[in-house]
LONU-701482 format. One line per 4 residues: number of its first residue (from 1); their letters; for each residue x, y, z negated of C-alpha. Coordinates in Angstrom, 1 decimal. Layout:
BEGIN
NUM = a = X/Y/Z  ... .
***
This chain:
BEGIN
1 = mqkm = -56.5/-67.4/4.9  -56.4/-67.3/8.7  -55.5/-64.0/10.3  -57.3/-63.3/13.7 .
5 = ikga = -56.7/-61.1/16.7  -59.3/-59.5/18.9  -61.3/-62.0/20.9  -60.2/-65.0/18.9 .
9 = nvgl = -62.7/-67.5/17.4  -62.7/-70.3/14.9  -65.2/-72.9/13.6  -66.1/-72.3/9.9 .
13 = aals = -66.2/-76.0/9.1  -62.5/-76.3/9.9  -61.7/-73.7/7.3  -63.8/-74.9/4.3 .
17 = edvg = -66.2/-77.6/3.3  -68.5/-75.1/1.7  -69.7/-72.7/4.4  -73.4/-73.0/4.0 .
21 = svvm = -73.3/-69.6/2.3  -70.6/-67.0/3.1  -69.9/-63.4/2.2  -68.4/-61.0/4.8 .
25 = slgw = -66.6/-57.8/3.7  -66.0/-54.8/5.9  -63.3/-52.4/4.6  -61.5/-49.2/5.5 .
29 = sspt = -59.7/-46.3/3.8  -59.4/-42.6/4.5  -56.4/-40.4/4.3  -58.6/-37.7/2.7 .
33 = gegd = -60.6/-40.1/0.5  -63.9/-38.8/2.1  -64.4/-41.2/5.0  -67.3/-43.7/4.9 .
37 = advs = -69.4/-45.8/7.1  -72.6/-47.9/7.0  -72.9/-51.6/7.8  -75.6/-53.1/10.1 .
41 = vlll = -76.3/-56.7/11.2  -78.3/-57.8/14.2  -79.9/-61.3/14.5  -80.0/-62.2/18.2 .
45 = dgng = -81.7/-65.0/20.1  -80.4/-67.0/23.0  -80.9/-64.0/25.4  -78.7/-61.7/23.2 .
49 = kvga = -81.6/-59.6/22.0  -83.4/-59.3/18.6  -86.6/-61.3/18.4  -88.2/-58.4/16.5 .
53 = dadf = -87.2/-55.0/15.0  -87.1/-56.7/11.6  -84.0/-58.6/12.9  -82.1/-55.3/12.7 .
57 = cfyn = -80.6/-55.3/9.1  -79.2/-51.9/8.0  -79.6/-49.4/5.1  -83.3/-48.9/5.8 .
61 = npva = -83.9/-52.7/6.1  -81.3/-54.4/3.8  -82.7/-57.9/4.0  -83.4/-59.8/7.3 .
65 = gdgs = -83.8/-63.4/8.6  -86.3/-64.5/5.9  -83.8/-63.4/3.3  -80.9/-65.3/4.9 .
69 = vqll = -79.0/-62.0/5.5  -78.7/-59.3/2.8  -76.6/-56.2/2.5  -75.0/-56.1/-0.9 .
73 = gktp = -73.7/-52.6/-0.9  -70.3/-51.0/-1.4  -67.6/-52.1/-3.8  -64.6/-49.9/-4.6 .
77 = tadg = -61.2/-51.4/-3.9  -57.6/-50.2/-4.4  -57.5/-48.8/-0.9  -61.0/-47.4/-0.5 .
81 = nedr = -64.3/-49.2/-0.2  -65.7/-52.5/1.0  -69.2/-53.2/2.3  -70.4/-56.7/1.5 .
85 = isfd = -72.9/-58.9/3.3  -74.2/-62.3/2.2  -75.2/-64.9/4.8  -77.1/-68.0/3.9 .
89 = ldav = -76.2/-69.8/7.1  -78.3/-72.9/6.3  -81.4/-70.8/6.1  -80.9/-68.6/9.2 .
93 = paqv = -84.0/-69.1/11.4  -83.5/-71.6/14.1  -84.3/-69.1/16.9  -81.3/-66.9/15.8 .
97 = driv = -78.3/-67.9/18.0  -75.9/-65.1/17.2  -75.3/-62.6/14.3  -73.5/-59.4/15.2 .
101 = vaas = -71.9/-57.4/12.4  -71.2/-53.7/12.9  -70.8/-50.4/11.2  -71.6/-46.8/12.0 .
105 = ryag = -70.6/-43.2/11.0  -72.4/-39.9/11.1  -72.1/-36.2/11.6  -69.4/-36.3/14.2 .
109 = arfg = -67.2/-38.7/12.3  -65.2/-41.3/14.2  -63.8/-44.7/13.3  -60.4/-43.6/14.7 .
113 = dlnd = -60.2/-41.3/11.6  -60.2/-44.3/9.2  -57.3/-46.5/8.3  -57.1/-50.2/7.7 .
117 = lhlt = -60.3/-51.2/9.4  -60.7/-54.9/8.5  -63.1/-57.7/8.1  -62.8/-60.7/5.7 .
121 = lsds = -65.0/-63.7/5.5  -65.2/-65.7/2.2  -66.9/-69.0/1.2  -69.4/-69.2/-1.7 .
125 = sgds = -66.6/-69.7/-4.2  -64.9/-66.5/-3.2  -62.0/-67.9/-1.3  -61.0/-65.9/1.7 .
129 = lvrf = -61.3/-67.8/5.0  -60.4/-65.3/7.8  -59.2/-61.7/8.1  -59.5/-59.6/11.2 .
133 = ated = -57.8/-56.1/11.2  -57.9/-53.6/14.0  -55.9/-50.4/14.6  -57.4/-49.1/17.9 .
137 = agav = -61.0/-48.2/17.0  -60.7/-44.8/18.8  -63.2/-42.0/19.0  -66.4/-44.0/18.5 .
141 = safi = -69.1/-43.6/15.9  -70.2/-47.3/15.9  -68.0/-50.4/15.9  -68.7/-54.1/16.2 .
145 = fgel = -66.3/-56.0/13.9  -67.3/-59.5/14.6  -70.0/-62.1/15.0  -71.2/-65.4/13.7 .
149 = yrrg = -72.6/-67.8/16.4  -73.9/-71.3/16.7  -71.9/-73.8/18.9  -72.4/-77.5/19.0 .
153 = gewk = -74.4/-77.7/15.8  -71.9/-75.6/13.7  -71.3/-72.0/13.0  -68.2/-70.2/14.4 .
157 = frav = -66.8/-66.7/13.9  -65.5/-64.4/16.7  -63.4/-61.3/16.1  -64.9/-58.7/18.5 .
161 = gqgy = -63.5/-55.1/17.8  -65.7/-53.2/20.2  -66.7/-49.5/19.8  -69.8/-47.6/20.8 .
165 = esgl = -69.7/-43.9/21.5  -73.5/-43.7/21.3  -73.5/-44.5/17.6  -75.8/-46.9/15.7 .
169 = agla = -78.9/-46.0/17.8  -77.1/-46.8/21.0  -75.7/-50.1/19.6  -79.1/-51.2/18.3 .
173 = tdfg = -80.9/-50.2/21.6  -78.4/-52.4/23.6  -79.5/-55.4/21.6  -83.2/-54.8/22.0 .
177 = vdid = -84.2/-52.7/19.0  -86.8/-50.1/19.7  -85.4/-47.0/17.9  -87.5/-44.0/16.9 .
181 = ddae = -85.7/-41.2/18.9  -87.1/-38.5/16.7  -86.0/-40.1/13.5  -83.2/-37.6/12.8 .
185 = eheq = -85.5/-34.6/13.1  -88.2/-36.2/10.9  -85.6/-37.1/8.3  -84.2/-33.6/8.2 .
189 = ereq = -87.6/-32.3/7.5  -88.2/-34.8/4.8  -84.9/-34.0/3.1  -85.8/-30.3/3.1 .
193 = dqaa = -89.2/-31.0/1.6  -87.9/-33.2/-1.2  -85.1/-31.0/-2.3  -86.9/-27.7/-2.1 .
197 = paal = -87.2/-25.7/-5.4  -90.5/-25.0/-7.2  -91.3/-22.1/-5.0  -91.5/-24.4/-2.0 .
201 = eaea = -93.0/-27.4/-3.7  -96.6/-26.8/-2.5  -95.6/-26.5/1.1  -93.3/-29.5/0.8 .
205 = drra = -96.1/-31.6/-0.6  -98.4/-30.5/2.2  -95.9/-31.7/4.8  -94.8/-34.9/3.2 .
209 = gplv = -98.3/-36.0/2.4  -99.3/-38.0/-0.8  -96.4/-38.9/-3.0  -95.4/-42.5/-3.2 .
213 = gaip = -93.8/-44.1/-6.2  -91.1/-46.7/-6.4  -93.8/-49.3/-5.8  -94.8/-49.4/-2.1 .
217 = aqrs = -98.1/-47.5/-1.9  -101.2/-48.1/0.2  -101.2/-46.5/3.6  -101.9/-42.8/3.5 .
221 = peav = -105.0/-41.4/5.2  -102.8/-40.1/8.1  -101.7/-43.7/8.8  -105.3/-45.1/9.0 .
225 = pppa = -106.7/-45.0/12.6  -109.8/-42.7/12.8  -113.1/-44.5/13.3  -114.6/-44.5/16.8 .
229 = rage = -117.3/-42.0/17.5  -120.8/-43.0/18.7  -120.7/-43.8/22.4  -117.0/-44.2/22.5 .
233 = gpae = -114.9/-47.3/22.6  -112.9/-48.6/19.7  -110.2/-46.4/18.4  -106.7/-47.1/19.8 .
237 = pspr = -104.6/-49.1/17.4  -101.7/-47.3/15.7  -98.4/-47.7/17.5  -96.0/-50.2/16.0 .
241 = arpr = -93.7/-48.6/13.6  -90.2/-48.4/14.9  -87.1/-48.6/12.7  -85.4/-45.3/12.0 .
245 = tark = -81.7/-45.0/11.9  -81.9/-41.8/9.9  -81.5/-42.3/6.2  -84.7/-43.0/4.3 .
249 = kvtl = -85.4/-40.9/1.2  -87.7/-42.6/-1.2  -89.8/-40.2/-3.3  -89.5/-40.7/-7.0 .
253 = aria = -92.6/-41.6/-9.0  -94.5/-38.9/-10.8  -94.0/-38.3/-14.5  -95.8/-40.9/-16.6 .
257 = kksl = -99.3/-40.1/-17.7  -99.9/-38.5/-21.0  -100.0/-41.1/-23.8  -103.2/-41.9/-25.6 .
261 = aend = -101.4/-42.2/-28.9  -102.7/-39.9/-31.7  -99.1/-39.0/-32.7  -95.5/-39.8/-32.1 .
265 = swrt = -95.4/-42.5/-34.8  -97.5/-44.8/-32.6  -95.2/-47.1/-30.7  -95.9/-48.5/-27.3 .
269 = arlf = -96.3/-52.3/-27.3  -93.3/-53.9/-25.6  -93.0/-57.2/-23.8  -89.5/-57.7/-25.1 .
273 = plsa = -89.3/-56.7/-28.8  -86.0/-55.7/-30.4  -87.0/-56.3/-34.0  -85.5/-59.1/-36.2 .
277 = lknd = -82.2/-59.2/-34.3  -80.0/-60.0/-37.3  -76.7/-60.9/-35.6  -74.8/-61.0/-32.4 .
281 = rere = -75.8/-64.6/-31.7  -79.4/-63.6/-31.8  -78.7/-60.7/-29.5  -77.0/-62.9/-27.0 .
285 = trat = -79.8/-65.4/-27.0  -82.5/-62.8/-26.7  -80.7/-60.8/-24.0  -80.0/-63.9/-21.9 .
289 = svll = -83.6/-65.1/-22.1  -85.0/-61.6/-21.2  -82.7/-61.2/-18.2  -83.1/-64.6/-16.7 .
293 = svma = -86.8/-64.6/-17.1  -87.1/-61.3/-15.2  -84.7/-62.6/-12.5  -87.0/-65.6/-11.9 .
297 = qvpe = -90.2/-63.5/-11.8  -89.0/-60.6/-9.7  -87.5/-62.0/-6.5  -85.9/-58.7/-5.3 .
301 = fgrr = -84.1/-58.4/-8.6  -82.9/-62.0/-8.9  -81.7/-62.0/-5.3  -79.9/-58.6/-5.8 .
305 = ltag = -77.9/-60.0/-8.7  -77.0/-63.4/-7.2  -76.6/-62.9/-3.5  -73.0/-61.6/-3.9 .
309 = fgap = -72.2/-64.8/-5.8  -73.1/-67.0/-2.8  -76.6/-68.0/-3.9  -79.0/-68.7/-1.1 .
313 = agrm = -82.3/-66.8/-0.6  -84.8/-69.3/-2.1  -87.0/-70.3/-5.0  -85.2/-69.4/-8.3 .
317 = etft = -85.7/-71.0/-11.7  -83.8/-70.0/-14.8  -83.1/-71.9/-18.1  -81.6/-71.2/-21.5 .
321 = evsl = -79.8/-73.3/-24.1  -79.3/-76.2/-21.8  -77.2/-79.1/-23.3  -74.5/-80.5/-21.1 .
325 = phgd = -72.1/-83.4/-22.0  -68.5/-82.4/-22.4  -66.1/-84.8/-24.2  -67.1/-85.7/-27.7 .
329 = sprr = -69.7/-83.0/-28.1  -72.1/-81.4/-25.7  -71.8/-77.8/-24.6  -74.6/-75.3/-24.5 .
333 = pdgv = -74.1/-72.5/-22.0  -76.3/-69.4/-22.7  -78.2/-70.0/-19.4  -78.5/-71.7/-16.1 .
337 = vrve = -79.6/-70.2/-12.8  -80.8/-72.6/-10.1  -81.9/-71.7/-6.6  -83.5/-74.1/-4.1 .
341 = ragk = -83.5/-73.6/-0.4  -84.4/-76.2/2.3  -83.8/-79.0/-0.1  -80.4/-77.8/-1.3 .
345 = lwta = -79.6/-76.6/-4.8  -77.3/-73.8/-5.9  -76.5/-73.8/-9.6  -74.6/-71.4/-11.9 .
349 = lvet = -73.9/-71.6/-15.6  -74.2/-68.3/-17.5  -72.1/-67.2/-20.5  -73.3/-64.1/-22.2 .
353 = ktng = -71.7/-61.6/-24.7  -73.2/-58.5/-26.2  -71.9/-55.5/-28.2  -68.1/-55.4/-28.2 .
357 = nalk = -67.6/-59.1/-28.2  -65.1/-60.4/-25.7  -65.4/-63.5/-23.5  -63.6/-66.5/-24.9 .
361 = peqv = -61.2/-68.1/-22.4  -61.7/-71.6/-23.9  -65.5/-71.3/-23.6  -65.3/-70.2/-20.0 .
365 = qaym = -62.8/-72.9/-19.2  -65.1/-75.5/-20.6  -68.0/-74.3/-18.4  -65.7/-74.2/-15.3 .
369 = diaa = -64.8/-77.9/-16.0  -68.4/-78.9/-16.6  -69.5/-77.1/-13.4  -66.8/-78.8/-11.4 .
373 = rrgy = -67.7/-82.3/-12.6  -71.4/-81.8/-12.1  -71.1/-80.2/-8.6  -72.3/-76.8/-9.7 .
377 = eavi = -71.3/-73.8/-7.6  -70.5/-71.1/-10.0  -70.0/-69.8/-13.6  -71.3/-66.3/-14.3 .
381 = tlsn = -70.0/-64.3/-17.2  -72.0/-61.4/-18.6  -70.7/-58.8/-21.0  -70.3/-55.1/-21.7 .
385 = dval = -66.9/-55.2/-20.1  -66.3/-54.1/-16.5  -64.2/-56.3/-14.3  -61.2/-54.6/-12.5 .
389 = egtp = -59.6/-55.7/-9.2  -56.4/-57.7/-10.0  -57.1/-57.9/-13.7  -59.3/-60.9/-14.7 .
393 = lvdv = -61.3/-60.6/-17.9  -60.4/-64.2/-18.8  -57.7/-66.5/-17.5  -58.9/-69.9/-16.5 .
397 = ridg = -57.1/-72.9/-15.0  -58.4/-74.2/-11.6  -57.7/-77.9/-11.0  -56.5/-77.9/-7.4 .
401 = rrkh = -57.0/-81.7/-7.3  -60.8/-81.4/-7.4  -62.5/-81.3/-4.0  -65.4/-79.3/-5.4 .
405 = kval = -64.6/-75.6/-6.0  -66.3/-73.5/-8.6  -66.5/-69.8/-8.4  -66.1/-67.5/-11.4 .
409 = whls = -68.0/-64.3/-11.3  -68.6/-61.4/-13.7  -71.5/-59.0/-14.3  -71.5/-56.1/-16.7 .
413 = waev = -74.7/-55.1/-18.5  -74.2/-51.7/-16.9  -74.5/-53.3/-13.4  -77.6/-55.1/-14.4 .
417 = ahqa = -79.2/-51.9/-15.7  -78.1/-50.1/-12.5  -79.8/-52.6/-10.2  -83.0/-52.6/-12.2 .
421 = qmli = -83.0/-48.8/-12.1  -82.4/-48.6/-8.4  -85.3/-51.0/-7.7  -88.0/-49.4/-9.9 .
425 = rheg = -87.1/-45.7/-9.4  -85.8/-45.5/-5.9  -86.1/-48.5/-3.6  -89.3/-50.2/-4.7 .
429 = vgsa = -90.5/-53.7/-5.5  -93.3/-55.9/-4.3  -96.0/-55.3/-6.9  -97.0/-53.2/-9.9 .
433 = ahaw = -96.5/-56.2/-12.1  -92.9/-56.6/-10.9  -92.2/-52.9/-11.5  -93.6/-53.2/-15.0 .
437 = llqe = -91.4/-56.2/-15.8  -88.3/-54.3/-14.6  -89.3/-51.3/-16.6  -89.6/-53.4/-19.7 .
441 = llhy = -86.2/-55.0/-19.0  -84.6/-51.6/-18.6  -86.2/-50.4/-21.9  -84.7/-53.4/-23.6 .
445 = lqhe = -81.2/-53.0/-22.2  -81.1/-49.3/-23.0  -82.3/-49.7/-26.6  -79.7/-49.0/-29.3 .
449 = hsgc = -80.3/-52.5/-30.9  -79.9/-54.6/-27.7  -76.1/-54.6/-27.7  -76.3/-54.3/-23.8 .
453 = hgfq = -75.0/-50.8/-23.4  -72.1/-51.4/-21.1  -68.5/-50.4/-21.6  -68.4/-48.5/-25.0 .
457 = nmgs = -64.9/-48.8/-26.4  -61.6/-47.4/-25.1  -59.7/-50.1/-27.0  -57.2/-50.3/-29.8 .
461 = awvp = -54.5/-48.5/-27.8  -56.6/-45.3/-27.5  -55.7/-43.7/-30.8  -52.0/-44.6/-30.7 .
465 = vrkg = -51.6/-43.3/-27.2  -53.3/-40.0/-28.0  -51.1/-39.6/-31.1  -48.0/-40.5/-29.0 .
469 = idde = -48.9/-37.9/-26.4  -49.5/-35.3/-29.1  -46.2/-35.8/-30.8  -44.3/-36.6/-27.5 .
473 = tlcq = -43.2/-40.0/-28.6  -45.0/-42.0/-25.8  -42.5/-43.4/-23.3  -43.0/-44.6/-19.8 .
477 = gdpr = -43.4/-48.4/-19.7  -45.3/-48.5/-22.9  -47.9/-51.3/-22.4  -50.5/-49.3/-24.5 .
481 = amev = -50.6/-46.7/-21.8  -51.5/-49.4/-19.2  -54.4/-50.4/-21.6  -55.7/-46.9/-21.7 .
485 = iesw = -55.5/-46.6/-17.9  -57.5/-49.8/-17.5  -60.1/-48.6/-20.0  -60.4/-45.2/-18.2 .
489 = erlv = -61.0/-47.0/-14.9  -63.7/-49.1/-16.5  -65.3/-46.0/-17.9  -65.2/-44.2/-14.5 .
493 = rqvc = -66.9/-47.2/-12.8  -69.6/-47.3/-15.4  -70.2/-43.5/-14.9  -70.6/-44.2/-11.2 .
497 = lrlg = -73.2/-46.9/-11.9  -75.2/-44.8/-14.4  -75.2/-41.6/-12.2  -76.0/-43.6/-9.1 .
501 = gelg = -78.9/-45.3/-10.8  -80.3/-41.9/-11.9  -79.9/-40.2/-8.5  -80.7/-43.2/-6.3 .
505 = rkvl = -77.5/-42.6/-4.3  -74.2/-44.3/-3.9  -71.6/-43.0/-6.3  -68.2/-44.5/-5.9 .
509 = pvqr = -64.7/-43.8/-7.4  -62.2/-42.4/-4.8  -59.0/-44.3/-4.6  -56.1/-42.4/-3.1 .
513 = arrg = -53.5/-45.2/-3.3  -51.3/-46.2/-0.4  -52.8/-48.8/1.9  -52.2/-52.3/0.8 .
517 = sdpr = -50.9/-51.3/-2.6  -51.1/-53.7/-5.5  -53.8/-52.7/-8.0  -51.6/-53.4/-11.0 .
521 = arra = -48.7/-51.5/-9.5  -51.1/-48.5/-8.9  -52.2/-48.6/-12.5  -48.6/-48.8/-13.6 .
525 = dlad = -47.9/-45.6/-11.7  -50.9/-43.9/-13.3  -49.7/-45.1/-16.8  -46.3/-43.5/-16.2 .
529 = qlcs = -48.1/-40.2/-15.2  -50.2/-40.4/-18.4  -47.0/-40.7/-20.4  -45.3/-37.7/-18.7 .
533 = qgrl = -48.3/-35.4/-18.1  -50.8/-36.4/-20.9  -53.8/-36.4/-18.5  -56.3/-38.8/-17.0 .
537 = hael = -57.7/-38.1/-13.6  -60.6/-39.5/-11.6  -62.6/-38.5/-8.5  -66.2/-39.5/-7.6 .
541 = rieg = -67.8/-39.4/-4.2  -71.6/-38.8/-4.5  -73.5/-39.7/-1.4  -75.0/-36.7/0.3 .
545 = tpgi = -72.8/-34.2/-1.6  -70.2/-32.2/0.2  -67.0/-32.5/-1.6  -65.6/-34.7/-4.4 .
549 = lama = -66.5/-34.5/-8.1  -63.1/-34.4/-9.9  -62.7/-35.3/-13.6  -59.7/-34.6/-15.7 .
553 = adlr = -59.1/-35.4/-19.4  -56.2/-33.5/-20.9  -55.1/-35.5/-24.0  -52.7/-32.7/-25.1 .
557 = tgkl = -55.3/-29.9/-25.2  -58.3/-32.1/-25.9  -60.3/-30.6/-22.9  -62.4/-32.3/-20.2 .
561 = rtsi = -62.6/-30.6/-16.9  -65.2/-31.4/-14.2  -64.9/-29.6/-10.8  -65.7/-29.6/-7.2 .
565 = evpa = -64.4/-27.7/-4.2  -66.9/-26.0/-2.0  -65.8/-24.9/1.5  -66.7/-21.4/2.7 .
569 = tekg = -68.2/-22.4/6.0  -70.7/-19.6/6.5  -70.0/-16.9/9.0  -69.8/-13.3/8.1 .
573 = yqls = -67.8/-10.9/5.9  -65.8/-12.4/3.1  -67.8/-10.4/0.5  -71.0/-11.8/1.9 .
577 = rvkr = -69.7/-15.4/1.5  -68.9/-14.6/-2.2  -72.3/-13.0/-2.8  -74.1/-16.0/-1.2 .
581 = lirr = -72.2/-18.4/-3.5  -73.1/-16.4/-6.6  -76.8/-16.4/-5.5  -76.7/-20.2/-5.0 .
585 = leaa = -75.4/-20.5/-8.6  -78.1/-18.3/-10.1  -79.2/-21.1/-12.5  -75.7/-22.5/-13.2 .
589 = padl = -74.1/-22.2/-16.6  -72.6/-18.8/-17.4  -69.3/-20.3/-18.5  -68.8/-21.8/-15.0 .
593 = hiet = -65.3/-21.0/-13.8  -65.0/-20.0/-10.1  -61.6/-20.0/-8.3  -61.0/-18.7/-4.8 .
597 = lveg = -59.2/-21.0/-2.4  -57.1/-19.0/0.1  -55.8/-20.2/3.4  -52.1/-21.1/3.2 .
601 = dgtg = -51.5/-19.7/-0.3  -53.6/-22.1/-2.3  -55.5/-20.4/-5.0  -56.6/-16.8/-5.5 .
605 = prgt = -58.6/-14.7/-8.0  -60.8/-16.5/-10.6  -63.3/-15.7/-13.3  -66.4/-17.0/-15.1 .
609 = lerl = -69.8/-16.8/-13.5  -71.0/-14.5/-16.2  -68.3/-11.9/-15.4  -68.6/-12.3/-11.6 .
613 = rpep = -72.3/-11.9/-11.3  -72.2/-8.0/-11.5  -68.8/-7.8/-9.7  -68.6/-10.6/-7.1 .
617 = gdll = -66.0/-8.7/-5.2  -63.5/-9.6/-7.9  -63.2/-13.0/-6.2  -61.7/-11.5/-3.0 .
621 = pkdg = -57.9/-11.8/-2.5  -56.2/-8.4/-3.1  -54.0/-8.9/0.0  -56.9/-9.6/2.3 .
625 = gevv = -56.1/-13.3/2.7  -58.7/-15.6/4.3  -61.1/-17.3/1.9  -61.5/-21.0/2.8 .
629 = gfrl = -63.4/-22.2/-0.2  -64.1/-22.1/-3.9  -63.3/-24.4/-6.8  -66.1/-24.6/-9.4 .
633 = slfk = -65.1/-26.0/-12.9  -66.7/-26.5/-16.3  -64.7/-27.3/-19.4  -65.8/-29.2/-22.5 .
637 = gmgn = -64.2/-30.4/-25.7  -63.1/-34.0/-25.6  -64.4/-36.5/-28.1  -61.9/-37.9/-30.5 .
641 = grgs = -63.1/-41.4/-31.2  -62.5/-44.3/-28.9  -66.2/-45.4/-28.8  -69.5/-44.1/-27.5 .
645 = aetg = -70.7/-42.5/-30.7  -71.9/-38.9/-30.8  -68.3/-37.7/-31.4  -66.6/-40.3/-29.2 .
649 = firs = -64.6/-39.9/-26.0  -67.0/-42.0/-23.9  -70.0/-39.9/-24.9  -68.2/-36.7/-24.1 .
653 = vdda = -67.3/-37.9/-20.6  -70.9/-38.8/-19.9  -72.1/-35.5/-21.2  -69.6/-33.5/-19.1 .
657 = vdrf = -70.5/-35.3/-15.9  -74.2/-34.9/-16.5  -73.9/-31.2/-17.3  -71.8/-30.5/-14.3 .
661 = hagv = -74.1/-32.4/-11.9  -77.3/-30.9/-13.2  -75.9/-27.4/-13.7  -73.7/-27.0/-10.7 .
665 = iaql = -73.9/-29.7/-8.0  -77.7/-29.9/-8.1  -78.0/-26.1/-8.0  -75.9/-26.0/-4.9 .
669 = evrg = -78.0/-28.7/-3.2  -81.3/-27.2/-4.1  -80.5/-23.6/-3.2  -78.8/-24.7/0.0 .
673 = tarr = -81.8/-26.9/1.1  -84.3/-24.2/0.1  -82.4/-21.6/2.3  -82.5/-24.0/5.2 .
677 = agaa = -86.2/-24.8/4.6  -87.0/-21.0/4.5  -85.1/-20.5/7.8  -87.1/-23.3/9.4 .
681 = ew = -90.4/-21.7/8.3  -89.4/-18.5/10.1 .
***
């Protein structure tokens, strides 16, 4: 991997033979664990301007250049997060001469507050080609990391490292994008409308206009130009819509219509039936066929799952039970994905497992060898397990003598369900038929008989580790503690996928490790803490939520704790702050624990919401200390079993997170937004 300095450039062909499709990652970390930024890409012509507003690729327009550029979203790393972008350089429109890659921050945040700002560029097999790191971003809210540009018939990369004080809107305007200057104001109104409680729903509906579902709707009446009156000229055409840099909130679809069934015993006909699945082999065959068929028929979904693996944006076909020669007997991978773009083919072999079945290294190795001999680009494994950074699910041998490189990628069934959920419930697809296909896929994956439920077993070390903590015989360095830490990390990432899919927002685990730390060394430290303290910890950052959702599992007491710290930012008397908090928590669970955070001294008085409702003053420090915030916590008994059954640990974690978000975080968000909406009305 070539390390670059600001202003340096390099030709991609000199770094790898396979640069027709590349993936760029922008990364950073925050000392507080709360810093974040959003990626944007601009496709420029020979004059250094976008040819059209659609050439501005950002969170409201995640695909550009006829599908040759796609934002892949955030991926948690040991040091923070990485935003990934796929580039199908062979398919970039000919008029695009340069591609600028930048990022932006909001609400007064600056890039100088982030650590380890860096960019990495990888080829389609996942091998890193270049890395550019910068330490002098400064007090800017937008930052250009680098650019890809054509020179002499080939693509080159330049490390830029230039900041913009004017933010994303200023950066985009400099490159010729016509930005809606009132976007932020419009977006704030829309956020208030959508989050308002029932008392404000009618007024919110009046402002927002007709609801649109996950499927793009027809134009609303307000968007249709009025007809010309008699004796007047033709009505003026509607002005061209301009891209908004404010975050777009997609309204969820209305509740499904009432069923026409006579009673609950009538079952809805399904495209993908789950009956007659007698064994795991049948489940694997059925699940593979169902998934690959939907990927081929719903372009947004197929592209979403394969873009991060280096697949181009093109016509996709999928196959199952393909026979390929291998030694004395042919091999039959569970599936094959093939994408064609501009006469070039990208091919991936697919190996699938369902239920708790683990991937077999010898099987995966055989498919890697077949793919290398036949010139295929990738092998994709699919199972309920969740891949962790620095801990491969299967160990395979890569023959360095082969010129053709094959990439090994992994998908969890939880990730597949998450992407389907995001498309049909939040982001939208191209047609009603595509939405129905994705809905049928999601129903299949979530059915108890599919075997595609995601991570559902804490492993064989779970019970011995719990027993060792209980009788104080678990020692630091015990490999079983490391197994539990890895299982806990997998569970946390699955919780993020599930919650993010339901909310339509990014939910990511917060990593508070030292910059550049090794993932396995970090897990070893956590395993030692588990042995000495008997607790598992995790923190989740939910997009749009002030504060961090903390989870703690105390294996000694058998209790789960979910909590969030809320700053006391309102002006006024301290008692008034406490009363406002109690009012915001009107619908929260009565057993919610509230703890006062006092400046300098840490924590102050505490009590349950039930006790504090009639006496909110009990939360005030007796010595008159300054209240800076509150810690809100719910406690729940921890499941004993290692699985996801009703009494299992995994189910108890899911239930605890769901109850805390619905009963506490959502109440804070709704009441806070309702108060702002009411103030705006006055």
